[in-house]
N, C-alpha and C positions, 0 to 999 in steps of 0.2 A: 817641835813646832812644824817642821817640814812634813812629818807624818800626818799630823792633824790637817794641814793645808791640803795634802794630797787626797785625804779622805773626803774633805769638803768639795773639792773641785770634781773629783770622780763621781761623788754622789749627785751633785747638781747637774752633771752631764747625762745622767740616766734618763730614759724616755719620760717617765712620769714627772719628776721634778722639773725637767727641762720644758716639757709641754705646758705644765702648770705655770711656770715662770713666764712663758710666752703669752699664755692666756691672761695672766695678771697685767702684763704690759699692755695687751690689746684692750682690756677693760679700762685701764687708766687713760689710754688714748681716746677711747670711745666716749668717755664721760667728761674728760677734762681737757680735751684737745680738739682742734679742728681737723686733725689728720685721720679722718674717718676711713679712708681707703687703706692706709697702713694698718689701722686697728683691725679691719676685716681680714686682711691678708694674714696677719699674725694669728688671729683666732682660727682661721682655716688651717694654717700650718700646724697649729697646736692640735687640732682635731685629727689631721692626717697622721701625725706622729703617733698619737695614742692608738688610732685605729690600726695602722699598719703593723706596729710592734705587738699588738694584741692578737694577731692572727697566727694560727698554727703554722702555715707555710713559712711565714717570716721567721718565727722562732726556730723552726726546724733547720732552715737553710743558714741561719746565723750560727747555730750551735754545732751542726754536723762537721764543718771543716775543722773545727777545733778538736772535737771528740775523736775523730777518726785518724788523727795524725799518729797516734800510738795505739796499737791493737790491744784488746783486753788480754789479761794474763790468765788464759783458760786453764793452763796446767799449774796448779798451785804449788806442787812440790818442786822447789828450785834450789834446795840446799842453802837456804838463806842464812846469813849471819844477822842481818838487821831488817826490820820492817819499819819504814819511816812513815808516820801518819801526820800529814800537815794539818794545822789547826783550822778551825772554822769558827763557830760561835755557840754560846750557851749562857745560861743564867743560873747561878747557884741559888736555886729556890728550894729550901729545905722541906717545903710542903709537898714536893714532888719526888717521885723516884728518879734515879739518875738518868734513866732513859727519857724522862720528861724534861730534864734540865738542859739537855743537849739538843741542838738544832737537827733538822732532818738531814742536812748536809753532813754534819759531824757523825751522825749515826750511820749513814750510808758508807762513809769512809771507814769507820771503825768495823763495820760488818765485813768489808773486803779485807781489812787487816786481820780480822779474826779468822777468816777462811784461810788466809795464807799462814797464820800462826799454827793452826791445827795441822796443816800439812808440813810445817817446818817447826816442830816444837822446840828445837834448840836455838831458834832465833830470838833476838831481843827486840821488843817493840819500843820504838821511840815516839813519844807523844809530845806535842808542842802547842804553844799559844799562851800569851800573857792573859792577865785578868781584865785589862782595860778598865780598871777601877772597881771590878767586882771583888768579892771577898775571897774567891778562889780563882786561880788561873784556869784557862781552858785545858791546859795540860793536866792539872789536878783532877778536873772533871773526867777527862778521858782515862786517867789512871784509875779512878774510882769505878768507872764502867768496866775496865779491863779486869779489875779484881773481882767484880761480881761474876765474871765468866771464868773464875778460878785460874787466871793467869798469875803465876807466882810474882810477887813484888820484885824479886831480884831479876826478873825478866823484863822489867819496865824501866825505861829512862825517861825522865821528864825534862823538858826544856821550857821553863816557865817565863823566860824573859823575851822570847821572840814575838815581835809585833806584826811582822809581815813575812811574805814568802822569801824575800831577800835575806832576812835575818835567819829564817829557818834553814835555808840552803847553806848559808855560811856556817852555822853551828853544826848542822848534821854532817856536812862535808868533812869536818875534822874528826868525826866519829867513825866514818865508814871507809877511811883510806885503807886500801888493801883488802877490804872485805866485800862480800857479796850482799847487796842490799836491794830491796824493792821499795819503790816510792808510791805511796797511796795518797791520791787526792782526787778531786772531781775530774771527770774526763775533760770538761771544758777548760779546766785549770792546768791540765797536764803539760801542754806545750810551753807555757810560761814558766812553770816550775822546773821542767827539764832544762830549759835554757839557762836558768839561774844556777842549777847544779853544774852544768857544763862550764860555766864561768869559773868555777872552783875546781875544774878538771876532775869532776866526779860524774859517773854515768850509771846511776842506779837503774834497775829494771822498772819500767813503767807498769803500774798496776792501777789503771783508771777505775773509778767508781762513779756512781750517781750519773748515769747517762740521761741526757735530756732529749736528744734526737734519736729516737728509737725507730727501727724499721718495722713496718707493718706487713704481714703476709697477705693481707686482704684489704679491700677498700674500707675506709672508715665511714661511719654514719655521717650524714650531712651536718648534724648538730655539733660535731667536733670542730667545725670551721667557723662557729660563732665566736666573735672576739671575746676573750676571757682574760681575767687577771692572771691566771696561771701561765698563759702564753706570754703575757707581758713580762712576768717574772723570768721566764726562760730567756726572752730577748734581752732583758737587763743583765742576766748572768753572762751571756755571751758578749754583749757590748762591753761589760766591765773587763773581760779578758782581752778584748781587742785594744781597749785603751791601755791596759797594762803592757801588752806587747809593743804598742806604739811608744810608750814611755821607755821601755827597755831599749828599743831601737834608737830612740833619740839620745839616750845616755851613751850608747856605744858610739854613735856618730860624733858626739861632742868629745868623747875620750880619744877617738882616732884623730 
């Protein structure tokens, strides 16, 4: 129940649903109330939220501080015992190839794990993620993908019951004690994931994937600065991580 509540609250606080909620309230006030000024203020605030978070500079400056806390693992050969791949999302649609069933985030994370595996062929890949009501868990989908790349089944460990990063860190930490492991997740997600592993006194090597705030060697064309749904998505991903970090900080403060 707490997990579902956390997902609802976190989802509603994202720029799009939050601004649409404000817009709905403003319309109700506009048509069914005399508080016209408040209605106009809320409508304006809704527009500003959507506009600002849909811009490239906003998305870039939100994501970059998260993504650059841990450097990319440029040297793949690390004599790794384990490669830990945190879960993302996917749908078990049998009408699609396995690459079509997994999200872009999951594929990006797996491609980094695959790069590391080819450089460390004695490592074991640990995939995670529950099904959230689907007929197959996310870990099963990742295992299927790994098998298509000729990774031996005995080199794969599935964690089918983990629902969030906290559970993944808890379960994976029991596996890697005394071993050398690399942690693969999205670059924006890495600070929160590493903090959770440190809670269990485990410190895997960070192997960030799927960067959203990339450096450009030259000036971008002006049309890149037009507000877009993609920039809004990047802002949402970054804000989701900031909320997660705030939640972790609050829990630690309460525990102290």
